[in-house]
N, C-alpha and C positions, 0 to 999 in steps of 0.2 A: 691450505686448510683455513688460514686466517680470513681469507676473503669469503669463504663459504659460511663462516660462523654466524653472521647476522641473519642469513636466510633461515637457519635452524630455529631462530626465535619466532618466525612468522606464526606458527600455530599457537604458541603460548600467548604472544601479544594479541593476536586476533581474538582469542577466546576471552582474554582479559578486557580488551576493548569492548567486545560485545556485551559482556556481563555488566561492566561499569556504566556503559552507555544506557543499557536497559534500566538500570537502577535510577539514573538521572531522569529518564523519560517517565518512569512510573511515579517518581516523586512529583513531577509536573502534573501528571494526571490527577494526583491527589490534592495538591495545593494550588495549582493553576498560576504559579508565579513564573512569568516568562524570563525575567532577568536571571533567576536562579538556574533555570535550565540552560540558558545561553552560556553563563559562566561555568556551569557544571560540565557541559560537553567540552568546552574549551580546556578545562583543567584535565579532563580524562585524556583528551588528545595530546595535550602538552606532555603529560606523563609518559604516554606510550611513545611519542616521537623522541622524547629525551632518552629513553632506554634504547630505542633503535639507534639513535645517534651515538650513544656511548659504545654500543657494540660494533659500530661500523669501523672503528679504528682510524678515523680521519685525523689529520694533523691538528695540533692544538691551535693553530692560527686560522681556524675556520669557525663559522657560526651558522646556526640554524635560526632563521628570522621569520616570524609570522608577519604576513602582509595582508592588506585588504581587511575584510571583516574579521578574519581570524586574528590578524594583527591587532585589531581594535579590541580584541578580547571577547568577541561574541562568535558563537558557532551554532547555526541552525541545524536541525537534525540531519538534513540531507544536502547541506551546502558544501561547496568545494573547500578544501583546506589549502589555502594559498601560502606557499612557503618560498623563501629565498635562501638558497645555500650560498653564504657569503665567503669568498676566498680572498686571501691576501694577494695571491698571484695565480696565474693560470696553472692548472694542475699538471703534475708529471704523470707518467703512465700508471704508476701504482695508485696514486690518489684518484685518478680518473676511474680506475677499476672499482675502487672502494665507493666512489660516488654512484656509479651505476648500480652496484649491489644495494646501496642504501635506497635509491629511488625504487628499485624493484621490490625491496622489502616493504616500503611504504604502500606500494600498490597491492602487494600480497595481503596486507592487513585489511583490505576492503575499503580503504579511504579514497575519496575522490580528490586526488592530489593535483593541485596546479603548482608546478614548480619551475623555478629558474635557477641557474647556477651562474653567478657573476662575481667579478671582483668589484671593489669600490669604484674604480675608474669606469668600469663598464656600467655600473648602476647609474653613475652621474651622466654618462653619455646617453643611455636609454631614457633616463628621466627628462633630459633636455629635449629629446625628440618626440616623446610620447606622453601625453597628459594622463593616460591611464596608469602608466608606470609611476609617474610623479605622484599621482593620488594614492596609489597603493603604498608607496614608501612613506607618505605622510603619516600613516598609521602603523609603521613598522614597530615590531616588538621582539625583543630577544627571547627566544625560547631556551636555547642552550648554546654554549660555545664561547668564543673569544669576546669578552666584554669590550676590550680596547678596540678591536676591529669594528664592532658594532657602533661604538661611540664615535669612531672616525667617520663612519658612514653618516651618522646623525649630524655630526658637525658640518661636514661638507655639503650634505643635502640642504640644511637650513641656510648655509652661507649662499648657496646658489639659488635658493627659492626666491622668486619674484612674486610677492603677494598680489600685485596688481595684474600681472599677466595670468597668474593662476586664477584669479577671480574672473577675468574676462573669458578664459578658456572654459571654466566650469559652468558659467552661466550660459555661454553659447551652446555648450554640450546639453545643458538642461532644456534650452529652447528646442533643440533638435529632437530631444526625447519627447517633449510635450507634443511636438508636431506629429511624431510617429503615432501618438495616441489621440490625434485629432484635437488636441488642446482641452480634453475633457477628462475629468475623473469619473464621469457619470455613465460610462459604458456599462452594459449589463454584466460583463465578465471582466472587471478591472483587475489590473496587476497590482497587488498590494506592495510590491517593491518598486516598480518602475513607473506606474501611471502618475499623472499629475496629482499632487496632494498626498502621495504615498511616502514610503520610507526613504526612497532615494532623494526626494526633495528636502527632507529633514537632514539627511547626510550631507547634501550639498552645502547647507547653511553651516553645519559644523566644520566641514572641510575648509571653506573659505575663511571662516572666523579663526580657525586654528592656524591656517597659513599666514593670516594677518596678525597673529599674536593677540587677538582680541578676547577669545574665550575658548574653553575646551568642553563646556557643559552648559546646559540650560540655566543652571544656577548662576554660573559666571556671567551669562548674558544679562541676567537681571541685575547683578552687582555692578556691571559696567553701564547700566542704564540703556541697554539696547532693546530690552523688552521690560514690561512691567512684571511684577511677581505673578499676577494672575495669568498673563500670557505665558510666562515660563512654566507655570503649573499646567496650563492647557497643552503646551508643546510636549511636556513629559508624559502627560496622560495619553495624548494621541500616539506618540511614539510607542508607548507601552502597548496600546491597543493594536497597532499594526504589527508589532512583533508577535503578539499573542496570536493574531490571525495567521501570520506566516508560519509560525510553529505548528499550529493545528492543521494547516494545509499540508505541510510536509508529512506529518504523522498520519493524516487521513489517507493521503495518496501513496505513501511509501516511496516517495521520490522527491526530487527538487522541483516542486510545483509552486509557483508564486501567483498564479492566476486564480481568482475566485470563480472557477468554472461552474456551470450549472450543476454538473454531476455531484459536486461536493458541498454546495451552498447549504442544503438542508442539514447534512451531517455536521457541518461546522456550526450552524445555528444551534442545533440540539446540544452540541458539546458545550455551548455557553448557557444552556438551560432554557433556551427560547423554545416556544411551542406554537403550534397552529392555534388560531383563535377564530371565533365566529363561524357562521354557516352560510351557505348559499352565496348570494351576491356580496355579503358582508364578510366573507371568509378572508383571512389573511394568513399566509404561510409563515412559518418560523423564519424561512430564508428571507422573506420580505423585511421583517424586522431587523435581521442582521444587516442586510444591504443598505437599508435606510440609515442605520447607525454609521455604517462605513462611509456613506456619501456625506453625511453631516460632518464626520470627522475630517474627511478629505477636504471639504470646503473650508474648514477652519485652518487646516495646514496651508492651503493655497493662499489664504489671506495673510496669515502670519509670515509665510515665506516671502511675500512681496514686501512687507514692512521690514523684515530683518535684512533682506538682501539690499534694500535701498539704504538702510542704516549702515551696513558694512561698506557699501560703495561710497557713502559719504565720508566714512573714515579713511578709506583708501585713496579716494580722489577728492580731497577737500576743495571746495570752490567758495569764493566769497558770496555771502548771502546778501543779495540786493533785492528786497521786495519791490515789485512793481504793482501798485494797486489796480485791482480789477473792479472792485466795488467795496463798500465799507466792511464786508464780511470776508472777502477773499483777496489774496495777492498772487501774483505770479513770481515764483522763485526758481530761477534757472530752468525754465521751461515746464515747471510743475505747478499745479494749483495748490495753494497753501491757505489755511485759515488765518485770519488776521490776529485772532486771539485764541488762547488755549480753550476758552470756554465758549467759543462761537456757537456751537450747536446747543449748548445749554441756554444761553441767553436768547438765541434766535432759532427755535426748533425747526422752522420752515427751511433753514439753510441745509437741512439734511437732504431735501429734494432739490433745492436751488443749485447746489454744487453740480449736480448732473445736468441741469439745464444750462449752466454756464459752460460746462465742458462740451456740450453739443454746439454751443455758439462759437466756441474757440477750439477748432480741431487741431490747432498748432500745439495745444497743451499735451505733453507726453504722458501725463498721469497725475497722481496725487503725491504729495510729500508723505513720508512715513508718519509724521505726527498727525497729518490730516486723516490718513487711512485709519490710524489707531483711534482717533477721536470719533470718527464716523462709525467705526465698528462698535464702539461702546455706546454711541448715541442712538443706535437702532431701537433700543428699548423705549425711546421717547415716542415712538409711533404707536399711538393708541386710538381709541374711538374718537376722542376729541381732535386729535391730529388729523385723522382721516376726514372728519366732518368740516374742517376749516376750509373755506372757499379758496384761500390763498394757496393752500397746499394742493388742492384739486387743480387749480390753474397751473401750478408748477409741473405737476405730473403730466397734464395735457400738453404743456409746452415741450416736454421731453418727447412725447409720442409724435408731436407734429414737427419735430426738428428736421430740417432738410438733410442733415448728416449726423453721424455719430450715434444713432439710435441703438444699434446692436451693441456697441461698446458700452453704452450707458446701461442698458438692461442687464448685460452680463455682469457689470460691476455692481449694480444694485442687487443682483442675485447673490453674488459672492459675498457681499457685505451684509446680507440678511435684510436689506432694505425693501426689496421687491415683495418678499413674502410677508413682511410686516404691513406694507401698505395695501397689499391685496391678500387678505387672509385666505381666500380660496386658493390662491397660488401657493401659499405656504404649505397647504395640505398635500400638494403633489411634489414637493421638493424631495428628490431622492426616491420617488416611488417607482418601483419596477413595473414593467409591462410584460405579461406572459402571453402575448399574442403571436409569437414566433416570427414577427418581422420587424418590430421595433428593436433597435440595438442601443437605444438611449433611455434614460429615465424620462418620466413625463415632462418635468420642467426643462430638461435639456432639449428634448424634442421640440417643445414649444418655442424655445429661443432659436433653435435651428430653423424652424419654419419662418420666424420673423426675419432671420438672416437671409434666407432664400428669397423672400419677397423684396428685401432691400437690395439684394444683388441684381434683381431684375431691373431696378431703377438706376443702377450705376453704369455710366457709359463704359467704364473699363471692363465690365463683365458682359457687355451686350453680345459678345460672340458666343457665349455659352448657350443661351436660349433666346435667339433673336426675336421669335414671335412673342414671347412673354415680355421682352424688353420693349417691343413695339407697342404692345397693348398697355403696359403700365405707364408709358410715356404720355399717353393721352388720357390717363385715368384721373379724374378729378378727386381731390381729397384722398390720396392713397393712404393716409394715416389710418383711415377706417379699416383698411386691410390688416394693418398691424394690430389694431384692437381685436379684430376677429381672430387673428392668429393667436393672440394671447389667451383667448377664452375658448378656442375650439376644442381643446382636450382638458380643460381645467377641472372638469367634473369626473375625470377618470378615477376609478376606485371607490366611488361613493355607493355603487349599486344602482341599478336602473340604467336608463338610456342616458349616456353622458352627453349626447348632443342636446337633448331636451333640458337636462339640468344645467349645462353650460350656457344654453340660450337664456335661461332665467338670470344667471349671474351676469351675463353680458348686458341684458336689458337694465338690470339694476345699476351697473357701472355707468352706462350711458345716461341714465336718469340722474344719477348723483353728480355727473360731471358736465351737465348742461348740453349734452349732444342733442341736436335737433331731432324731431320725430322721424323725418325722412332718413337721416343718417343712422339713427337707432335701428330703424326697420331693416336697413341693409346689413348692419353688423349682426343683428339677431338672425336674419335669414342665413347669413354665411355660417354662423355657428351651428344652427339647427341642421343645415343641409350640407355640411362640409364633406360628407361621405357620398352624397348622392351622385355627383357627376362621375366619380370613379366607378361606382357600382354600375351605372348605366353604360358607361363606355366599355367596361370590361366583362359585363355579364349579359348584356342585352344585344339584340340584333339591330345594329345601326342602319340597316337597309330597310327596316320596317317603318313606314310613315307614322304609324300609331305610336311607336316608341319615341320618335322625335317630337311629335305633337304633344305627348304627355310630358316630356322633359321641358319643352318650351313653355308649357302651362305652369310648371313649377318656377322657372326662373323669371318669366313675365316680360323682361325687357333686356336690352343689350347691356346696360350697366350691371345688372345682377349677374348676367351670364359671364361677362368679362371678369368680374370680381371672383365669382365662384371658380372659374377656370384657373385664374392666377393662384388662388388659395389651394386648389386641388394639386396643381403641379408642385407648389412649394411644400405641401404636406407630404406627398408621396416621397419626394426627394429627401425630406427630413426624417424619414423612418430608418433608412439604412442605405449605405452606398450600393447594396446589391439589389434593392427592390426596383429602382427606377431603370427603365431601359427604353430603347428607341420605339419598341412596339407599343408600350403604354403611351408614350408621347404622341404617336400617330393616332391612336384611338381617341385620345382626349382632344387633339386638335381637329380631327374629323368631326367629332361630336360638336365641338364649338362652332365650326364653320357651317355645318348644315343647320344647326339650331339658329344661328345668326340669320341665315337666309329666311327661315320660317318666321322669325320675329320681325324681319324686315318686310313682311307681307307676301313673300314668295312661297306659295304652298309647296310642301314637300311631296310633289307628284311623282309617283313611281314611273309613269310613262315619260315624263319630261326628263327625269334623271337617267332613264334607260337610253333615251335618244342622245342625250348629251355625252354619255360615256361611249356609246357606239361611235359617234362622230369623232370624238377625240382619239379613240383607238384606231379608226380608219385613217385619220391624219398621220398617226405614227407609222402605220403599216405602209403608207405611201412612201415614207422616207427610205424604206428598204427595197423599193423597186418591185414589189410583188404585183402580180396581175390584179386588176381592179376587182375581180370577183373571187380572189383567193380566200376570202373570209367566209364566203356564202355557205359552203357545204357544212362547215363546222357550226356556224351561228344558227343555221336552220335546226340543229339538234339541241340548242340551248334555250332554256326558258328565261323568263324575266328575273327569277331569283338569282341566277348566275350573274347576270350583268349588274344587279344591284349590290351583290356581295363582293365584287371585284373592282379594283381601280382600273381606269382606262389603260394604264401602263401594263398591268397584269394581263388584261384581255388581249392587248396587242402582242405581248410576249408569248402567250400560250397559243394564239392564233398562228403566229409565225412559225412556232415549233411544230404545230400539228396539221396545218392545212393540207399537206401532201402525204400525211401518214394516218389518215382516218380509216377506221374499220378494220385494221390489221389484227392478226393474231398475236403479234409480238408486242409486249408492253412498251410504252414510251416513257422514259424518265428524263426530265430536264431539270437542271439546277442552275442557280445564279446567285450572286451576291444580292441580298435583299435591298430593294431601293430605299428602305428606311435607314440604311447605313449600319445595320447590325444583323448578323446572322445570315443564313442562306434560305432562299426560297426554292422549294422542291415541288415540281408538278409531276403527277403520275396520271397517265392515260392508259387504261387497260379495260378489257371486258369485265364488267362488274362480277363480283363473287362475294359470297356471304362473309368470308373472313378477311376481306381486303384491309379494313382499317386495322385490325389486330395484327395482320401480317406486316404492314408498313411500320406500325409502332414497335413490333418486335425487332425490326432492323435498326431503327433509331435507338432503341433501348440498348441493343448489343454494342452500338457505337458510342454510347454515353452522350448522345445528343439530347438536348432539352427541346421539347416541342412547345413553342410559344403560342401557335395558332394553327387551326386546321379548318379548311373550307372544303366540304364534301359535297360533290355534285354528281348526279347521274344524268347522262344525256338521254334524249328521247329514244335513241336506238340501243340503249342498254350498256353504255360504256361509262365507267367511272372517270371523272375528271376531278382529281383531288389535289389540293395545294396545301403544303405545310410550310410553316416558318419555324426553322430550327436554329439552335445556337450551340456553340461550344467554344471553349477558351482559345483553341488554336486556329480557329477559322481565319482570323485576320492575317496570320503569317503564312498559312498553307492552303488558302482557299482554292487555288487552281487544282492542286492534287486532290483535295477533298471532293470537289465538284465531280471530277472524273471518276473517282472511286464510287461516289453515291450513284451516279448514272449507270455505271457498270454493275455494281453489286446488287443494287435494289432491283434492277431489271432482271438479273439472273434469279433472284429470290422469287419474284412474281411469276417467272416462267416455270420454276421448278415444281411448284405446287406441293412441296414437301410438307409433311405434317408439322404443325407448329409445336415447338417445345413448350412445356407448361411454364407459365410466368414464374419468375423468381421473386421471392419476397425480399427485396433489397433492405439493407440495414438503414435504420433511422440515424439521423445526426445526433450528436450529444444533446443539443438543445431539445430536439423532438422527444428524445428518450426521457429527458427530465421533465418536460412539460407536454406530455402527450395530449392531443385533443381527441375527443370522441368522434369517430367518423359519422357523417350524416349523409343520407341519401333521400332526396325529395323528388318524386315523380308525379307530375300533374299535367293535365291537358293545357295547351295554350289557349289564348282568349278566343281564337276562331274555332277551336275544337278540331283543327286539322292535324296537328302534330302534338307530341308530348315534350315537355321541358324537363330534362333530367339534371338536377343540381347535386353536386357532390362536394363535400368538404372533408379534408383529411390531412394528416401529416404528409409532407412530401417525402418521396423516396424513389430510388431508381426502380424502373419497371412498373410504376403505378399505372400509367396510361395504358400500357400493354395489358395489365391485369384487368382493367376496366373494359378494354376492347375485346378481350377474350370472353368475358361474361356476355357482352352484347352479341357477340357472334354466336355463342351457344344458344341464345334465345331468338336468333334470327332478327335482331333489331337493325333497322336501317338508320344509318347516321347521316344527318343533313348538314349540321354545322357543329363545331366544337369551339367553345370559348375557353381557352386554357389560361387561368390566372394563378400565377405563383407569387405568393407574398412571403418572401424569405423561406421559412421552413413549412409553410402552410400552403395548400392548394385549394382553390375554390373554382371548380370547373363546371361549365354549363353546356349541355348537349341538347340539340334539337333532334328528336328521334321519332320514328314511327315503326309499326310492325303489328301483325295480326294479334300477337300474344298480348299486346298492351290493352286490348279490348276486354280481356278476361281479368277480373279483379283478383282472383286467386293467383293467377300467374304473375300479376303485377307484384303482389306481396312477396312471392318467391324470388322474383327478379331482384327486388330491393334487398332481400335477405342475402342472396348470393353476392350482390355488389358490396354489401357491408362486410361480408366475409373476405372478399378480395381486397378490401381497404385495410384490413388488419395485418399486423406483422406476425 
């Protein structure tokens, strides 16, 4: 009976825990004091655990110890309660049974218990082998039980603790964590606990300082001279802010959620009293104010984290200070740059920029000393209108931009220290600014710096394997620093209202004028900022086989230098939006547009006849390699018009000819698939007697298989057969492509033969981001320039089944589809279709078609 007694307490303790926990949370909602809630929840759990412990009947020489955050004396609403059950020796059978009952009771209370049962010796063994265990024991706190046993653990732990090894392990662990979050605090859904600049970074500082015996609190840091009083105040303030956000996240979601996900950002912002402001293009969401405050706080923590960790490292690993002069203002100290005097930035304000120029000249320097970072952080306020107008400071900034190496590191340091935004006021306005376009995953300032980084990588030999064509082009590009200027300004006017390309162009022109950039170079920078979206739009939305499209684009870029610069900026820009947006298909479209435009600019007219002959000759040369009869192509090619040859590469023409030359005119569909030559996805060709619902039927199959359609080329032969080609992708293709190819060829063929009625399209679920930031679907239908076809443009949130829904509507109206340009930008789709059909000549029917399409785009 004694063993069962603790279990009978479960309902009573659970009710008490629920009641007292609710009381603490309600108090927080009324007074908004995070420290009071964290301590209050800890005290409630302490009390309940102590009562459960006393009822368990465990021997007197055991102890219940809080570890981790709970040991630190803080408990967030839905955090784990990490406890160590400390034993003097391994338990006998009776004690083991009591331990099992106790653990079961703790779980019955509804607590998320993380528990371990160890002797002191076992704690020491685990601590020596696992840095996580060692860290959790650093903050161990006795909840109830044998004080002498706990004191023994504390004594042995601190005797064994190696502060230097602990520092190295925790900072290495931090670097790995930062890498997981791509070294940025400025993701649109940051983790307020784990992201760079968040709570964990502050905890790392406190852990290593406590292990080194330097400090246990921010106040002690200030007393030891490791930070100034103002810096200690800021650290306490930021820590409190992050804790407050984390508490509200837990309460809002009802679970342990540490990410500021889109779903809850508005609710969290409103809980702080923030509201939406402005209207139209000047509207700002409450969530934007919240996130901008978060990012500014994270940036402060990142900077102070660097200063403090270097100060702690200097205490743990003292080295002789032997300054090596660099110039009158700076020295090198143990591989770091150091100011020669404490007041260097006050007596020589231009040194605020000069230090970054020196560091680009000296890539061997590992960084700045703590006192230099601190002095620079406080000196940022000296950058004012007079500073910006000083020719010497302008020359220093240009020196950084033109540096052959170290530019990206310099700009990132300048941004972290608040220097870049002070020197470029327009840049300061977009620091921490969110983007709700459903494909950018970084704030505007971080996206801009990512684009600069991408351009720099094109120019670095060690990265030439990533994008060889871009590396080849930039190697021969004169004054590539102009590309970096354009990258800095291409999105700098985001959020002001109006066309950000036009507004950014004005900022770029003013910058070039102020910094003595020649008229010719200014014109290039201004062109790039104004047109930075043009090449992407032409490549992904227009028909690159149309000579008029190419001629029009060539007229915009004018010459090879402008074309090359725009191509490089476009690739860097798309790659800087999100890891998911760039793909091999976009790369091919852009490179094709570049190459064909280059030929036109070189004086070679983009003649459809010439292009057709060139592709046919290349396709024939490929066919000869397979030993086909000399006239094997003739029967098929006689049924194809010029549009087919202009819209397909020679390799595609040869592949389809080889697959179909002896299977023409049959009743059975032909489906062939292969790995796409672009190196990503599968290419699927369908040859079958044309039918009204063919596009929708094929889309229904890909939709059922969860394949994403990147491109579709729709063609009807002269004898009434459809010859359609799709580029599809899915995550498992690379691992199982042979099986998937066989499956597609068999199943899709059967589906086309069956002629079974199509199931109605399903309205797939939107992603979290799309639900939070829905876009209004748009449908635009208008004749093309020749009046031969209609161009149907569609914009909507992406979801499964979307293309099938569109195809179903087109089928219902007997619309003939000629091409489909499928462009997916993260959570947003912008598709363009070239269509015709008798119904499109009737204006009333057009309106009804657009209405039905809009209905199909809705969730």
